[in-house]
C-alpha positions as CSV (number, residue, x, y, z in Angstrom):
1,M,81.0,-28.0,99.9
2,G,81.3,-27.7,96.2
3,Y,80.8,-25.1,93.5
4,P,77.0,-24.8,93.7
5,E,77.2,-24.0,97.4
6,F,79.9,-21.4,96.9
7,I,78.0,-19.8,94.0
8,L,74.8,-19.6,95.9
9,I,76.5,-18.1,98.9
10,A,78.1,-15.5,96.7
11,I,74.7,-14.6,95.1
12,Y,73.1,-14.2,98.5
13,A,76.1,-12.2,99.8
14,C,75.7,-9.9,96.8
15,H,72.0,-9.4,97.6
16,V,72.7,-8.6,101.2
17,A,75.6,-6.2,100.3
18,Q,73.4,-4.5,97.7
19,H,70.7,-3.9,100.3
20,L,73.4,-2.7,102.8
21,F,74.8,-0.1,100.4
22,K,71.5,1.0,99.1
23,H,69.5,0.8,102.4
24,G,66.6,3.3,102.2
25,D,66.9,4.0,98.5
26,L,64.0,3.5,96.1
27,M,64.1,-0.1,94.7
28,G,61.7,0.4,91.8
29,S,59.8,-2.3,89.9
30,T,60.9,-5.9,89.3
31,H,59.8,-7.6,86.2
32,P,58.3,-11.1,86.9
33,L,60.4,-12.7,84.2
34,L,63.6,-11.4,85.9
35,T,62.5,-13.0,89.2
36,L,61.6,-16.2,87.4
37,F,65.1,-16.3,85.8
38,G,66.6,-15.8,89.2
39,N,64.5,-18.6,90.6
40,V,65.5,-20.9,87.7
41,V,69.2,-20.2,88.3
42,T,68.8,-20.8,92.1
43,L,66.8,-24.0,91.5
44,S,69.5,-25.2,89.0
45,L,72.2,-24.7,91.6
46,L,70.1,-26.5,94.2
47,V,69.6,-29.5,91.9
48,W,73.3,-29.5,91.0
49,G,74.3,-29.3,94.7
50,G,72.0,-32.2,95.7
51,F,69.4,-30.4,97.6
52,F,66.6,-32.4,95.9
53,A,68.4,-35.7,96.2
54,T,66.0,-36.5,99.0
55,F,62.6,-34.9,99.3
56,G,61.6,-33.9,102.8
57,L,60.0,-31.1,104.7
58,A,62.9,-28.6,104.0
59,Q,62.4,-29.1,100.2
60,V,58.6,-28.6,100.6
61,F,59.2,-25.4,102.5
62,Y,61.7,-24.1,100.0
63,I,59.3,-24.8,97.0
64,F,56.4,-23.3,98.9
65,L,58.3,-20.1,99.6
66,T,59.6,-19.8,96.1
67,V,56.2,-20.3,94.5
68,M,54.6,-17.8,96.8
69,G,57.3,-15.3,96.2
70,Q,57.1,-15.7,92.4
71,G,53.3,-15.4,92.6
72,M,53.5,-12.2,94.7
73,V,55.8,-10.6,92.2
74,Y,53.5,-11.5,89.3
75,L,50.3,-10.5,91.0
76,K,51.7,-7.2,92.3
77,R,53.5,-6.2,89.1
78,N,51.2,-3.2,88.5
79,D,50.7,-2.2,92.1
80,E,52.1,1.3,92.7
81,D,52.9,0.7,96.4
82,Y,54.8,-2.6,95.7
83,N,56.8,-0.9,92.9
84,N,57.8,2.0,95.2
85,R,59.3,-0.1,98.0
86,H,62.8,0.6,99.3
87,Y,66.0,-1.4,99.9
88,N,66.0,-2.7,103.4
89,F,69.2,-4.3,104.7
90,Y,67.4,-5.8,107.8
91,T,64.6,-7.6,106.0
92,M,67.0,-8.9,103.4
93,T,69.3,-10.3,106.1
94,I,66.4,-12.0,107.8
95,A,65.2,-13.4,104.5
96,V,68.6,-14.8,103.5
97,T,69.1,-16.3,107.0
98,I,65.7,-18.1,106.7
99,V,66.5,-19.4,103.2
100,M,70.0,-20.5,104.1
101,S,68.7,-22.2,107.3
102,I,66.2,-24.2,105.2
103,L,68.9,-25.1,102.7
104,A,71.2,-26.3,105.6
105,W,68.3,-28.2,107.1
106,G,67.7,-29.9,103.7
107,G,71.4,-31.0,103.5
108,F,72.5,-28.6,100.8
109,F,75.8,-27.6,102.6
110,S,76.8,-31.1,103.7
């Protein structure tokens, strides 16, 4: 493992910790450009770490989930229910586990 892997693990650990400490608090709205910036940073780390050196099913799943997530943030940017959601440690832990499993499957941590 190199720097990209450690940086990405630290980013995801911070997300999980934030949801742990703020569990149940109001999250507020997320600007689509902020989410896009986060996706670009994550994608850059994945390219740097060699995740896209080969292109298989894991990479397709990751791209699909990222595009769907970014699209949801953009389409729901003015939805009152979406902008009034709460921090949830359990769902964030499940989401990070799924993403990290896809990355491990795609060879990012090898």
